[in-house]
Backbone as a printed PyTorch tensor [residue, N CA C, xyz], in Angstrom:
tensor([[[104.3710, 105.1570,  60.7180],
         [105.2850, 105.0060,  61.8400],
         [105.5660, 103.5170,  62.0270]],

        [[106.8360, 103.1350,  62.1830],
         [107.1630, 101.7110,  62.3310],
         [106.6830, 101.1690,  63.6780]],

        [[106.3390,  99.9110,  63.6620],
         [105.8770,  99.2520,  64.8800],
         [107.0670,  99.0580,  65.8250]],

        [[106.9040,  99.3080,  67.1290],
         [108.0230,  99.1270,  68.0560],
         [108.3610,  97.6450,  68.2070]],

        [[109.6240,  97.3710,  68.4430],
         [110.0440,  95.9800,  68.6200],
         [109.6900,  95.5070,  70.0210]],

        [[109.7470,  94.2230,  70.2210],
         [109.4040,  93.6610,  71.5280],
         [110.4020,  94.0690,  72.5930]],

        [[111.6330,  94.3430,  72.2300],
         [112.6110,  94.7240,  73.2410],
         [112.3510,  96.1330,  73.7790]],

        [[111.4830,  96.8950,  73.1210],
         [111.1250,  98.2180,  73.6140],
         [109.9660,  98.1690,  74.6160]],

        [[109.3920,  96.9780,  74.8440],
         [108.2680,  96.8380,  75.7620],
         [108.7770,  96.9280,  77.1970]],

        [[108.1100,  97.7600,  78.0070],
         [108.4760,  97.9320,  79.4060],
         [107.2470,  97.6750,  80.2580]],

        [[107.4760,  97.3320,  81.5120],
         [106.3880,  97.0660,  82.4440],
         [106.3310,  98.1980,  83.4660]],

        [[105.1370,  98.5440,  83.8780],
         [104.9510,  99.5230,  84.9420],
         [103.7330,  99.1060,  85.7540]],

        [[103.6890,  99.5440,  86.9910],
         [102.5540,  99.2340,  87.8530],
         [101.7230, 100.4840,  88.0830]],

        [[100.4130, 100.2920,  88.1370],
         [ 99.5360, 101.3460,  88.6160],
         [ 98.7850, 100.7620,  89.8070]],

        [[ 98.2550, 101.6330,  90.6370],
         [ 97.6060, 101.2000,  91.8640],
         [ 96.1890, 101.7670,  91.8980]],

        [[ 95.2060, 100.8770,  91.9650],
         [ 93.8080, 101.2840,  92.0490],
         [ 93.3990, 101.2600,  93.5160]],

        [[ 93.1650, 102.4280,  94.0730],
         [ 92.7650, 102.5420,  95.4740],
         [ 91.2450, 102.6720,  95.5320]],

        [[ 90.6200, 101.8120,  96.3240],
         [ 89.1610, 101.7970,  96.4480],
         [ 88.7750, 102.0690,  97.8870]],

        [[ 87.9150, 103.0630,  98.0600],
         [ 87.3530, 103.3910,  99.3730],
         [ 85.8540, 103.5400,  99.1930]],

        [[ 85.1030, 102.6860,  99.8620],
         [ 83.6450, 102.6600,  99.7360],
         [ 83.2850, 102.4280,  98.2690]],

        [[ 82.6550, 103.3890,  97.6110],
         [ 82.2490, 103.1970,  96.2160],
         [ 83.0860, 104.0450,  95.2570]],

        [[ 84.2470, 104.5220,  95.6930],
         [ 85.0940, 105.3760,  94.8630],
         [ 86.4250, 104.6790,  94.5940]],

        [[ 86.8440, 104.6520,  93.3300],
         [ 88.1170, 104.0580,  92.9400],
         [ 88.9180, 105.0870,  92.1570]],

        [[ 90.1770, 105.2730,  92.5610],
         [ 91.0850, 106.1810,  91.8740],
         [ 92.3580, 105.4390,  91.5050]],

        [[ 92.9870, 105.8380,  90.4010],
         [ 94.2450, 105.2210,  89.9570],
         [ 95.4120, 106.1210,  90.3610]],

        [[ 96.4960, 105.4900,  90.8310],
         [ 97.7040, 106.2090,  91.2370],
         [ 98.9190, 105.5750,  90.5790]],

        [[ 99.9350, 106.3760,  90.3340],
         [101.1470, 105.8660,  89.6960],
         [102.1250, 105.2840,  90.7030]],

        [[101.9250, 105.5600,  92.0050],
         [102.8120, 104.9620,  93.0070],
         [102.0090, 104.5700,  94.2420]],

        [[102.5530, 103.6400,  94.9940],
         [101.8090, 103.0870,  96.1260],
         [101.7290, 104.0740,  97.2840]],

        [[102.7040, 104.9780,  97.3960],
         [102.6740, 105.9640,  98.4730],
         [101.4670, 106.8820,  98.3770]],

        [[101.1850, 107.3610,  97.1780],
         [100.0100, 108.2280,  96.9720],
         [ 98.7130, 107.4580,  97.1970]],

        [[ 98.6800, 106.2010,  96.7660],
         [ 97.4850, 105.3760,  96.9760],
         [ 97.2470, 105.1610,  98.4700]],

        [[ 98.3170, 104.9250,  99.2350],
         [ 98.1800, 104.7280, 100.6800],
         [ 97.6960, 106.0130, 101.3550]],

        [[ 98.1820, 107.1580, 100.9160],
         [ 97.7260, 108.4330, 101.4720],
         [ 96.2210, 108.6100, 101.2420]],

        [[ 95.7480, 108.2540, 100.0420],
         [ 94.3150, 108.3180,  99.7440],
         [ 93.5350, 107.3930, 100.6770]],

        [[ 94.0390, 106.1720, 100.8920],
         [ 93.3740, 105.2060, 101.7710],
         [ 93.3340, 105.7380, 103.1990]],

        [[ 94.4510, 106.3130, 103.6730],
         [ 94.4880, 106.8610, 105.0350],
         [ 93.4920, 108.0110, 105.1950]],

        [[ 93.4320, 108.8960, 104.1990],
         [ 92.4820, 110.0160, 104.2550],
         [ 91.0390, 109.5160, 104.2270]],

        [[ 90.7660, 108.5480, 103.3780],
         [ 89.4190, 107.9860, 103.2850],
         [ 89.0370, 107.2890, 104.5870]],

        [[ 89.9910, 106.5840, 105.1690],
         [ 89.7500, 105.9040, 106.4420],
         [ 89.3600, 106.9220, 107.5130]],

        [[ 90.0770, 108.0380, 107.5610],
         [ 89.7740, 109.0750, 108.5510],
         [ 88.3810, 109.6660, 108.3230]],

        [[ 87.9690, 109.7840, 107.0580],
         [ 86.6680, 110.3720, 106.7420],
         [ 85.5040, 109.3960, 106.9340]],

        [[ 85.7140, 108.1200, 106.6310],
         [ 84.6110, 107.1730, 106.5560],
         [ 84.4150, 106.2920, 107.7860]],

        [[ 85.4200, 106.1560, 108.6300],
         [ 85.3190, 105.2590, 109.7820],
         [ 85.1480, 106.0530, 111.0740]],

        [[ 84.6680, 105.3980, 112.1220],
         [ 84.4490, 106.1010, 113.3870],
         [ 85.7420, 106.7000, 113.9410]],

        [[ 85.5910, 107.8260, 114.6300],
         [ 86.7590, 108.4700, 115.2300],
         [ 87.3760, 107.5300, 116.2660]],

        [[ 88.6820, 107.4770, 116.3050],
         [ 89.3800, 106.6030, 117.2400],
         [ 89.7140, 105.2380, 116.6620]],

        [[ 89.2630, 104.9650, 115.4370],
         [ 89.6020, 103.6750, 114.8300],
         [ 90.9600, 103.7840, 114.1400]],

        [[ 91.6550, 102.6750, 114.0940],
         [ 92.9870, 102.6470, 113.4910],
         [ 92.9470, 101.8400, 112.2000]],

        [[ 93.7090, 102.2780, 111.2100],
         [ 93.7990, 101.5740, 109.9320],
         [ 94.7270, 100.3770, 110.0990]],

        [[ 94.2200,  99.1840, 109.7540],
         [ 94.9810,  97.9440, 109.9460],
         [ 95.2540,  97.2890, 108.5970]],

        [[ 96.4350,  96.6590, 108.5030],
         [ 96.8340,  95.9260, 107.3000],
         [ 97.4880,  94.6360, 107.7440]],

        [[ 96.9440,  93.5060, 107.3420],
         [ 97.4400,  92.1760, 107.6900],
         [ 97.5500,  91.9970, 109.2070]],

        [[ 96.5680,  92.5010, 109.9380],
         [ 96.5330,  92.3040, 111.3800],
         [ 97.4160,  93.2230, 112.1880]],

        [[ 98.0710,  94.1860, 111.5720],
         [ 98.9330,  95.1380, 112.2670],
         [ 98.5480,  96.5440, 111.8250]],

        [[ 98.9330,  97.5510, 112.6070],
         [ 98.6740,  98.9160, 112.1460],
         [ 99.3290,  99.1550, 110.7800]],

        [[ 98.6070,  99.7790, 109.8680],
         [ 99.1130, 100.0070, 108.5070],
         [100.1950, 101.0780, 108.5370]],

        [[101.3720, 100.7310, 108.0310],
         [102.4630, 101.6880, 107.8910],
         [102.9170, 101.6780, 106.4400]],

        [[103.5410, 102.7530, 106.0270],
         [104.0480, 102.8160, 104.6500],
         [105.0380, 101.6860, 104.3980]],

        [[105.8680, 101.3830, 105.3840],
         [106.8760, 100.3320, 105.2310],
         [106.2240,  98.9620, 105.0000]],

        [[105.2070,  98.6360, 105.8040],
         [104.5720,  97.3190, 105.6550],
         [103.8050,  97.2080, 104.3420]],

        [[103.1730,  98.3000, 103.9230],
         [102.4020,  98.2740, 102.6760],
         [103.3400,  98.1580, 101.4730]],

        [[104.4240,  98.9290, 101.4680],
         [105.3600,  98.8910, 100.3450],
         [106.0890,  97.5510, 100.2680]],

        [[106.2970,  96.8970, 101.4190],
         [107.0070,  95.6240, 101.4360],
         [106.1420,  94.4500, 100.9890]],

        [[104.8430,  94.6260, 100.9640],
         [103.9470,  93.5350, 100.6040],
         [104.0290,  93.2300,  99.1070]],

        [[104.0280,  91.9570,  98.7970],
         [104.0670,  91.5460,  97.3870],
         [102.6800,  91.1070,  96.8930]],

        [[101.6640,  91.2920,  97.7110],
         [100.3120,  90.9180,  97.3080],
         [ 99.8150,  91.7960,  96.1770]],

        [[ 98.9440,  91.2440,  95.3580],
         [ 98.3470,  92.0090,  94.2590],
         [ 97.2160,  92.8850,  94.7750]],

        [[ 96.4480,  92.3840,  95.7380],
         [ 95.3630,  93.1550,  96.3380],
         [ 95.6650,  93.3220,  97.8230]],

        [[ 95.7680,  94.5700,  98.2520],
         [ 96.0330,  94.8930,  99.6510],
         [ 94.7150,  95.3360, 100.2730]],

        [[ 94.2720,  94.6350, 101.3130],
         [ 92.9990,  94.9330, 101.9470],
         [ 93.2470,  95.5250, 103.3280]],

        [[ 92.5400,  96.6060, 103.6210],
         [ 92.7030,  97.3050, 104.8890],
         [ 91.4130,  97.1960, 105.6830]],

        [[ 91.5410,  97.1970, 107.0030],
         [ 90.3880,  97.1830, 107.8870],
         [ 90.5740,  98.2630, 108.9380]],

        [[ 89.5140,  98.5460, 109.6560],
         [ 89.5880,  99.4970, 110.7640],
         [ 89.4880,  98.7170, 112.0590]],

        [[ 90.2180,  99.1900, 113.0470],
         [ 90.1910,  98.5470, 114.3490],
         [ 90.1980,  99.6360, 115.4030]],

        [[ 89.7450,  99.3060, 116.5950],
         [ 89.8000, 100.2800, 117.6790],
         [ 91.2380, 100.6640, 117.9670]],

        [[ 91.4510, 101.8820, 118.3830],
         [ 92.8140, 102.3700, 118.6480],
         [ 93.4880, 101.5640, 119.7400]],

        [[ 92.7240, 101.0920, 120.7310],
         [ 93.3190, 100.2950, 121.8060],
         [ 93.8870,  98.9900, 121.2670]],

        [[ 93.1380,  98.3180, 120.4080],
         [ 93.6110,  97.0540, 119.8310],
         [ 94.8480,  97.2960, 118.9820]],

        [[ 94.8590,  98.3760, 118.2140],
         [ 96.0200,  98.6870, 117.3750],
         [ 97.2510,  98.9510, 118.2170]],

        [[ 97.1010,  99.6750, 119.3170],
         [ 98.2590,  99.9620, 120.1670],
         [ 98.7590,  98.6890, 120.8540]],

        [[ 97.8430,  97.7850, 121.2080],
         [ 98.2560,  96.5130, 121.8170],
         [ 99.0360,  95.6640, 120.8180]],

        [[ 98.5770,  95.6380, 119.5810],
         [ 99.2890,  94.8750, 118.5460],
         [100.6640,  95.4700, 118.3070]],

        [[100.7400,  96.7980, 118.1860],
         [102.0290,  97.4570, 117.9430],
         [102.9990,  97.2020, 119.0830]],

        [[102.5200,  97.2690, 120.3220],
         [103.3910,  97.0360, 121.4750],
         [103.8990,  95.5940, 121.5010]],

        [[102.9980,  94.6430, 121.2760],
         [103.4000,  93.2320, 121.2810],
         [104.3670,  92.9280, 120.1380]],

        [[104.1110,  93.5080, 118.9490],
         [104.9920,  93.2890, 117.7960],
         [106.3680,  93.8880, 118.0620]],

        [[106.4210,  95.0370, 118.6870],
         [107.6980,  95.6860, 119.0070],
         [108.5190,  94.8310, 119.9690]],

        [[107.8620,  94.2830, 120.9930],
         [108.5610,  93.4070, 121.9430],
         [109.0770,  92.1570, 121.2390]],

        [[108.2520,  91.5880, 120.3630],
         [108.6640,  90.3950, 119.6200],
         [109.8590,  90.6980, 118.7220]],

        [[109.8060,  91.8200, 118.0000],
         [110.9290,  92.2010, 117.1340],
         [112.2090,  92.3830, 117.9460]],

        [[112.0990,  92.9970, 119.1300],
         [113.2660,  93.1790, 120.0050],
         [113.8290,  91.8610, 120.4850]],

        [[112.9570,  90.9320, 120.8390],
         [113.4160,  89.6200, 121.3060],
         [114.1160,  88.8420, 120.1910]],

        [[113.5700,  88.9240, 118.9810],
         [114.1910,  88.2390, 117.8400],
         [115.5430,  88.8600, 117.5190]],

        [[115.6340,  90.1840, 117.5860],
         [116.9090,  90.8720, 117.3480],
         [117.9360,  90.4850, 118.4060]],

        [[117.4980,  90.3680, 119.6600],
         [118.4040,  89.9700, 120.7370],
         [118.9120,  88.5450, 120.5230]],

        [[118.0290,  87.6650, 120.0790],
         [118.4330,  86.2820, 119.7940],
         [119.4730,  86.2490, 118.6760]],

        [[119.2600,  87.0530, 117.6490],
         [120.2160,  87.0980, 116.5350],
         [121.5570,  87.6480, 116.9900]],

        [[121.5200,  88.6200, 117.8930],
         [122.7500,  89.2240, 118.4050],
         [123.5660,  88.2180, 119.2070]],

        [[122.8710,  87.3770, 119.9830],
         [123.5360,  86.3770, 120.8130],
         [123.8750,  85.1210, 120.0180]],

        [[123.1990,  84.9210, 118.9040],
         [123.4410,  83.7510, 118.0720],
         [122.5900,  82.5570, 118.4420]],

        [[121.4160,  82.8060, 118.9980],
         [120.5020,  81.7440, 119.4170],
         [119.3240,  81.7010, 118.4480]],

        [[118.8550,  80.4950, 118.1440],
         [117.6900,  80.3330, 117.2780],
         [116.4380,  80.7810, 118.0270]],

        [[115.7090,  81.7960, 117.5240],
         [114.5130,  82.2850, 118.2270],
         [113.4460,  81.2170, 118.4570]],

        [[113.4200,  80.1980, 117.6200],
         [112.4210,  79.1380, 117.7760],
         [112.6290,  78.3440, 119.0630]],

        [[113.8550,  78.3920, 119.6140],
         [114.1710,  77.6330, 120.8260],
         [114.0530,  78.4700, 122.0970]],

        [[113.6030,  79.7060, 121.9930],
         [113.5130,  80.5860, 123.1600],
         [112.0460,  80.7030, 123.5740]],

        [[111.7670,  80.3760, 124.8190],
         [110.3920,  80.3620, 125.3250],
         [109.7660,  81.7540, 125.2890]],

        [[110.5290,  82.7860, 125.5900],
         [109.9790,  84.1440, 125.6080],
         [109.5160,  84.5690, 124.2150]],

        [[110.2450,  84.1710, 123.1770],
         [109.8500,  84.5010, 121.8060],
         [108.5220,  83.8170, 121.4760]],

        [[108.3800,  82.5810, 121.8690],
         [107.1250,  81.8470, 121.6420],
         [105.9770,  82.5340, 122.3820]],

        [[106.2480,  82.9610, 123.6080],
         [105.2340,  83.6610, 124.4010],
         [104.8390,  84.9890, 123.7490]],

        [[105.8140,  85.7190, 123.2290],
         [105.5270,  86.9980, 122.5760],
         [104.7700,  86.7970, 121.2640]],

        [[105.0810,  85.7370, 120.5250],
         [104.3250,  85.4320, 119.3030],
         [102.8640,  85.1660, 119.6350]],

        [[102.6360,  84.4370, 120.7170],
         [101.2600,  84.1630, 121.1490],
         [100.5510,  85.4620, 121.5520]],

        [[101.2900,  86.3790, 122.1760],
         [100.6980,  87.6630, 122.5740],
         [100.3090,  88.4930, 121.3520]],

        [[101.1360,  88.4560, 120.3030],
         [100.8210,  89.1770, 119.0640],
         [ 99.5720,  88.5790, 118.4280]],

        [[ 99.4940,  87.2620, 118.3620],
         [ 98.3200,  86.6070, 117.7740],
         [ 97.0560,  86.9170, 118.5740]],

        [[ 97.1700,  86.9300, 119.8990],
         [ 96.0100,  87.2360, 120.7440],
         [ 95.5470,  88.6770, 120.5230]],

        [[ 96.4970,  89.6010, 120.4020],
         [ 96.1460,  91.0040, 120.1580],
         [ 95.4930,  91.1670, 118.7860]],

        [[ 95.9710,  90.4130, 117.7980],
         [ 95.3800,  90.4850, 116.4580],
         [ 93.9500,  89.9610, 116.4610]],

        [[ 93.6780,  88.9380, 117.2410],
         [ 92.3140,  88.4020, 117.3320],
         [ 91.3680,  89.4110, 117.9690]],

        [[ 91.8690,  90.2230, 118.9030],
         [ 91.0420,  91.2460, 119.5360],
         [ 90.5820,  92.2940, 118.5320]],

        [[ 91.4270,  92.5530, 117.5280],
         [ 91.1280,  93.6380, 116.5860],
         [ 90.1710,  93.2270, 115.4790]],

        [[ 89.9000,  91.9460, 115.3200],
         [ 89.1170,  91.4690, 114.1820],
         [ 87.7110,  92.0630, 114.1370]],

        [[ 87.0050,  92.0250, 115.2410],
         [ 85.6140,  92.4850, 115.2450],
         [ 85.4300,  93.8050, 115.9850]],

        [[ 86.5020,  94.5510, 116.1720],
         [ 86.4290,  95.7330, 117.0170],
         [ 85.5490,  96.8370, 116.4460]],

        [[ 85.5990,  97.1000, 115.1520],
         [ 84.8840,  98.2360, 114.5700],
         [ 84.2900,  97.8250, 113.2220]],

        [[ 83.0430,  98.1760, 113.0010],
         [ 82.4680,  97.9950, 111.6710],
         [ 83.0760,  99.0730, 110.7810]],

        [[ 83.5670,  98.6880, 109.6320],
         [ 84.2870,  99.6700, 108.8220],
         [ 83.9220,  99.5670, 107.3530]],

        [[ 84.3640, 100.5690, 106.6110],
         [ 84.1840, 100.6290, 105.1710],
         [ 85.2990,  99.8230, 104.5170]],

        [[ 84.9990,  99.1570, 103.4080],
         [ 86.0120,  98.3720, 102.6990],
         [ 87.0230,  99.3080, 102.0320]],

        [[ 88.3000,  99.0880, 102.3290],
         [ 89.3900,  99.8700, 101.7530],
         [ 90.3970,  98.8990, 101.1540]],

        [[ 90.8390,  99.1750,  99.9170],
         [ 91.8110,  98.2760,  99.2990],
         [ 92.6560,  99.0110,  98.2640]],

        [[ 93.8110,  98.4210,  97.9840],
         [ 94.6820,  98.8870,  96.8990],
         [ 94.9810,  97.6760,  96.0340]],

        [[ 94.7280,  97.8030,  94.7390],
         [ 95.0140,  96.7130,  93.8070],
         [ 96.1430,  97.1380,  92.8790]],

        [[ 97.1520,  96.2750,  92.7670],
         [ 98.3120,  96.5360,  91.9080],
         [ 98.0490,  95.9170,  90.5400]],

        [[ 98.1300,  96.7270,  89.4790],
         [ 97.9540,  96.2410,  88.1170],
         [ 99.2220,  96.5180,  87.3220]],

        [[ 99.6530,  95.5320,  86.5680],
         [100.8400,  95.6960,  85.7340],
         [100.4070,  96.0700,  84.3260]],

        [[100.9990,  97.1210,  83.8150],
         [100.7210,  97.5740,  82.4590],
         [101.9610,  97.3850,  81.6040]],

        [[101.7500,  97.1240,  80.3580],
         [102.8610,  97.0130,  79.4020],
         [102.9600,  98.3230,  78.6490]],

        [[104.0930,  98.9740,  78.8090],
         [104.3190, 100.2300,  78.0720],
         [105.2080,  99.9250,  76.8860]],

        [[105.0110, 100.6570,  75.8380],
         [105.8850, 100.5190,  74.6910],
         [106.5780, 101.8400,  74.4500]],

        [[107.8630, 101.7600,  74.2630],
         [108.6150, 102.9670,  73.9720],
         [108.6280, 103.2140,  72.4720]],

        [[108.2340, 104.3790,  72.0720],
         [108.2220, 104.7230,  70.6640],
         [109.3980, 105.6440,  70.3570]],

        [[110.1130, 105.3050,  69.3280],
         [111.2410, 106.1460,  68.9280],
         [110.8010, 107.0270,  67.7750]],

        [[111.2130, 108.2460,  67.8370],
         [110.8390, 109.1800,  66.7710],
         [111.8260, 109.1490,  65.6460]]])
């Protein structure tokens, strides 16, 4: 069989999801996140929330991340709801500034809301002892073989 040419080489990503001492490989990040969410529910105290980069973990935030290793933590549900509420207010204020045509950096309320988000994130840091949960993105080189 002839060796494939370099132009037939393709790249693909796989996702290694690790929960406690178990690691599984997934072909897409959505399935890996579902595994992490299920493991979080099984391994962490009831009422804890899955957090990613200081905010509640959502499919949108996880898929948008360009990090190679995504690390998740558990936080109390109260801290997670406070972060989500503060982030929502901040997003609304920034959207309002864009609608009016004002630079958000020059608006005192936006600065105040950013501080509120940071304060809420600090509350969640030590809220719950949790199991280590992560997703690692690995790039594989596939070769297409022609028959």
